[in-house]
N, C-alpha and C positions, 0 to 999 in steps of 0.2 A: 682593712682594719676590722678587727673582730668585734662582733656585737655581743655585749654581755652587761649584765647588771647584777648588783650584789645585794640580795635581800638581807644577808647578815648585818650589813650596815644599818638597815632600818630596824632590824630586831634589836641591835645594840642600843640604838637611840631610844627605842620603845622601852627597853629595860632600864636604861640609865635615866631617862627623863620623863617617862610616862607618856600616855596617849596625848595629853594636851601639848607637850613640847613637840612631839612628832607631827601632830596635826598642824601645828603652827609652821613648822619647818617645811612640810609638804605644800601647804597653802602659799607660803612666801615664795618658794621655788616655782610653783605652778604659775604664779603671777609674774615673777621677775625674769625667769629664764627665757620665755618666748620674746620678751622685750629685748633681752640681751642678744638673742639670735637675730632679731630684726635690726638692731644697731650694727651688728657685725655684717649683715647682708648689705645694709646701706653704706657702711664704710668700704666694703669690697666693691660695690657699684661705683663709688666715688674714687676708688683706687687710693684710699686714705689708710696707709699702713699703720700709723700711730693709733687711729681710732679703732681699727680692726684689732690690734693688739690689746687695747684697753677693754674692748667689749668682750673678747674671749677670756682675758685674764680674770675679769670679774665673775665669769661663769665657772671657771675651773675649780675653785675650792668648794663652792656650793654643790656642784655635781658630785665631787668626790665625797663630801660629807654624807650625802644621801645614797651613795653606792652606785651612782650612774657612771660606772667606770669607762665604758666605751665613749660616752659623751665627754668625760673628763680628758681622756687621752686625745680625742679629736681636737678639742679646743686648746689643749696644751700645744699640740703640733701646729695648729693654726696660728697661735700666738707667736711661736718661734719663727714660722714662715713670715709673718707680718713684720717682726722685728728685723728680719733679713731682707725686707721688701720683695719677697718672692710671692707676690699676690696671685699670679696665675696658678701656682701650685696649691694655694689655699682654697680656690673655688670648689673643687670636688669634695674637699674635706668639710667645707661648710655645709654643703648639701647633705653629706653623711651625718654631720653633727645635728642638723635640723631634724633629720629622720630619727636619730638616736634620742633626741629630746622627746619626741612624740612617744616613742617606745617606753622611755623612762617614766614619763608622766602617767602612762597607762598602767605600768606595773606598780608604781607607787600608789596610785588610787586603788588598785586591786588589793595590794597589801593592806592598805588602811581599811578597806571594807572587810577583808578576811579577819583582821585583828580588831575589828570594831573600834577603830580610831576615828573619832569624829571631830 
């Protein structure tokens, strides 16, 4: 799966809503996304397909709104695999998604610093 992130999404949010909105969105994502990944990891460990699908579904749209496209694609695929009870296939994707989350959080924070979003 390709690693990529989309700064144009952050630039659009900055232009449309201003620094306060973007700051709030990044802060909310930074707090909730790791929790959602942790819930997904727990669901996978329990082999709980419905819980895995729910955890990844909730992360899908927020990742997309902020331009974390590689993360969004990974969790979309994990959700589909969970809905099909193909849990073993979801394992490596969840590892990839967790790594993509760290990358996304890093570049979002860098974008915010570069654009003086506080």
